[in-house]
C-alpha positions in Angstrom: 85.8 145.2 66.1 83.7 147.2 68.5 82.0 144.1 70.0 85.2 142.0 70.2 86.9 141.5 73.5 90.6 142.1 73.9 92.8 139.0 73.9 93.8 139.5 77.6 90.1 139.6 78.7 89.4 136.4 76.8 92.4 134.7 78.4 91.3 135.8 81.9 87.8 134.5 81.3 89.2 131.2 80.1 91.4 130.9 83.1 88.4 131.6 85.5 86.2 129.1 83.6 89.0 126.4 83.8 89.5 126.9 87.5 85.7 126.5 88.1 85.6 123.4 85.9 88.7 121.9 87.6 87.2 122.5 91.0 84.0 120.6 90.0 86.1 117.9 88.4 88.2 117.5 91.6 85.1 116.9 93.7 84.4 113.7 91.9 87.4 112.1 93.5 89.2 110.8 90.5 88.3 107.8 88.4 85.6 105.3 89.7 86.7 102.1 91.4 86.8 98.9 89.5 85.3 95.6 90.9 88.8 94.4 92.0 89.3 97.5 94.1 85.8 97.1 95.6 86.6 93.5 96.4 89.9 94.4 98.1 88.1 97.0 100.2 85.6 94.4 101.4 88.4 92.1 102.3 90.2 94.9 104.2 87.1 95.8 106.1 86.9 92.3 107.4 90.7 92.0 108.0 92.3 95.5 108.4 95.8 94.1 109.2 96.1 92.0 106.0 99.3 92.1 104.0 99.9 91.7 100.3 100.7 88.0 100.4 97.6 87.2 102.5 95.5 89.4 100.2 96.8 87.5 97.1 95.8 84.2 98.8 92.3 85.6 99.6 91.9 86.7 96.0 92.9 83.3 94.7 90.2 81.8 97.0 87.7 84.3 95.6 88.4 82.9 92.1 85.3 80.7 92.2 83.0 83.7 92.9 81.9 86.4 90.5 84.8 88.9 90.3 88.1 87.1 89.9 88.5 85.1 86.7 92.1 83.9 87.0 95.3 84.6 89.0 98.5 83.5 87.2 101.8 84.6 85.8 101.9 87.9 87.7 98.4 88.9 86.5 95.0 89.0 88.1 92.2 88.7 85.5 88.8 90.0 86.8 85.4 90.9 85.4 84.8 94.6 85.4 81.5 96.4 85.9 80.9 96.4 82.2 81.3 92.6 82.0 84.7 92.8 80.2 87.7 90.8 81.4 90.4 93.2 82.7 93.9 92.4 83.8 95.8 93.9 86.8 99.4 93.2 87.7 100.0 91.5 91.0 102.9 94.0 91.6 100.2 96.7 91.7 98.4 94.9 94.5 100.3 96.7 97.2 99.1 100.1 95.9 95.5 98.9 95.8 95.8 97.5 99.3 97.3 100.8 100.5 94.5 102.7 99.0 91.9 100.5 100.5 93.5 100.8 104.0 93.7 104.6 103.7 90.0 104.7 102.7 89.1 102.5 105.7 90.9 104.9 108.0 89.2 107.9 106.4 85.8 106.3 106.9 86.6 105.5 110.5 87.6 109.1 111.0 84.4 110.4 109.5 82.1 108.3 111.7 83.7 109.4 115.0 
């Protein structure tokens, strides 16, 4: 019993360790980008004023290249970095486009 720490001390240490871990975890910037998001970012770099409908047409045109496998029935099938075929809803395209535009603005702000 002499060498054991009180419960309050253990909880405080756990809280401090968690905050340190979470700060390092937060620096990674969330989950890594998939190949579809990288493709959308390349398209947005070339055409920053693109809207969702035009982006969808561009993705359909990219179908013959390496990333997009198929676009149909509200789903975009693409090959991920691991080589697996992954699906994304076309309805989520506006969120992906918004993220790509925000990142483009952030990169422009950093370079100035």
